[in-house]
N, C-alpha and C positions, 0 to 999 in steps of 0.2 A: 235145183238152184243152190249154189253154195255161197255163204257169206264168210269171208275171212275175219277172224276176231283177233284184235290186238289190244293188249292191256299194258299200259305203261305205268310203272311205279314212280319213277322220278319225274319231276315237272319237265314239260317239253316247251321249248321256245315257240311262241305263237307263229312267227313267220315261217319257221322250219316246218311246223305242223301243217300249215296251209299249203306250203310247197309240196309236201308229200301227198296231201289230199288232192291237189290239182293234177299231179302226175297220175294218181290212181284213176281220176276221172277219165283221162285220155286212154289209159290202159283198159278200163272197163268198156269204154266206147268202142275200142278196136277189138275187143274180145280177147285181150291178152291176159287179163287177170279177173279174178272173181270180185263180186261186190265186197264191201268193206265196212267193218264196225270197229271203231277205235275209241277206247275210254282212257282219258288222261286228265291231268291237271296242268294249269299254267301258273307261273308266278304272276303277280298283279299286272294286268294289262287291260287298258280301255280300248275297245274297238268300236268303230262307227260303221253302221250299215248304210246302204244307199239312200235311205230316207231320213238320215240324221239332220237335224237343224242346229245351227250354231248356238242358239239360246238354250239348248239341252245340255251343253257342257258348262257347268256352273263354275268349276275351277279351271281358269284358262292356263294354269301352270302345268297341268298334267299332260303327259304325252298321249296322243290319240293315234291309233293305227286305223287308217281307212281300209275298209274291206269291200269285197264284191257281193257279199251276202245281202239278203233282204233285211228289213228291219232298221232299227235305230241304234243309238249308242248303248253299249252294255259293258259289263265288267267281268273279267275272268280272274280268279285268284285261288290261292291254295285253300283247300277245303271245299271247293266247288268241283263237281264231276262234269267234265266236258265230254259229250258223246258225239263224236264225228262219225259220219257215215257216207258211203257212196252207194247209191241204189240205182239200178238201171230200169227206168220206167218204160223203156222200149220193150222189155220183157214182162212188164207188169201192166197195170192200167195207167194210161197217160192222163192221170187225174190228180192235179196238185192238191185240190181240196181233200180228196181221200187220203193222200199222203199225210197231210197235216193232221187230219182226224186220227189216223193210225198212230202217229207220233204222240199225239195227246193221250190216246188210250194206253200207249206203252208207258208213259210217265205216270199216269193215274194208277195203273196196275202195280208199278214199282213202289209207289208211295203207299198203296193199300197194304202191301206186305208189312209195312211199319205201322199199320193201323191209323194211317193218316188219310182223312177224307179230303180229297182234292177235286177240283172241277175246272172246266174251261169257261172262258168269259167271251161272249160273242163280240164285245167291243174291244177287248184288250187281249192280244195274243199271249200265249203262255199258259201255265197252269197255276192255279190259285188255291189258297186254303183260307179258312176263316179262323183267325187267331186273335184272341182277346177282343172279340166282337168287331173285328176289322178284317176286310179282305186283303190278304198279302200275297205277293207273288213268290213262288218257290222254284219255278222252272221257266226258263226262257227258250224260245225256238227261233232259229234263223236259218233259212234255206235258200239255196241258189240252184237253178236248173239250167243245164247246158246240153242242148241236143237230147233232151229227155233223160239226162243223167242228173239225178238229184244228189246234192251234197251239202256240206257244212253240217248243221245238226242241232243239238239242243244241250242245255246245261241244267243240272239240278244242284241247288244249294244244300250242302250237307253241314259243314262246320266253318264256313268262310267268315271273314271279318265283315260284318254288315255295314260298319261305319264307312268303309271305302266307297259305298254307293252314294255318299253325300256329295261327292265331287260332280255328279251328273244327275240328269233326270232319266233314270233307267228306262230304256225302251220308249222314251218320250211320254211316259205315263205319269202325270202329276197327281199329287194327293193320294197316292196308294203306297202301301208299305211293302217291304221286302223281308222275307224270313228264310229260315233254313231248318233242317231237321233238328239240329242242336237246340235252337231257340224254342222249338215246339215241345221239346222234352224227350226226344229220342236219344237214348244214351249209347246204344250199341248199333253202329252202322258200318262195322268193319267189313261185312260181307256184301256191301251195296253193289260193288262191281258185278258180282255173280248174279244178283237180282236183276240189275239193268240188262245184262246179257241175255238172261233167260226171258225177260219180258220182250226184248227186242226181237230175238229169234222166234219166239212164239207168235209175234205179230207179223213178221216179214218172211218167214220161211214157209 
């Protein structure tokens, strides 16, 4: 099983990225192309998953892009690593829960490299850390499955501007903080793309 890996240095337009992703889904389904892993960053963009509620958008002046992924409203911006994938569950286990668990483990392994102890929360999807005696979210997960092809992906906050989250209730979760590697005190994260790729391929190959 081969997974094509793409690593984009310059920020990619959100709609363009989703268009590329959806074309790859069709190609993987038809057996034309391999599975896919794509690490990139977006300029500031707020996206709403299928379960987003209107009251979760606090600033009505921001532009919201509606998406087909699961989950609620979230933010992508510079300094956040967005990890898109296309995985063919027809050739793997047709088990969404296992897929989510594998993704969670992939994120936890990545953060462990930076000596960050992170964990999953049964009630709130994503990956969390305990920072300043408060549980804060450091990674978000949003997945869509079409004919057992799983796509979209997850994001890890590295050095993004956390104030931009104040325009929304991130992932619909109230009274919980958001953090990133920089805020936790990680100073050197230049090699994070390599660490993410290694963790992902070790998990899914």
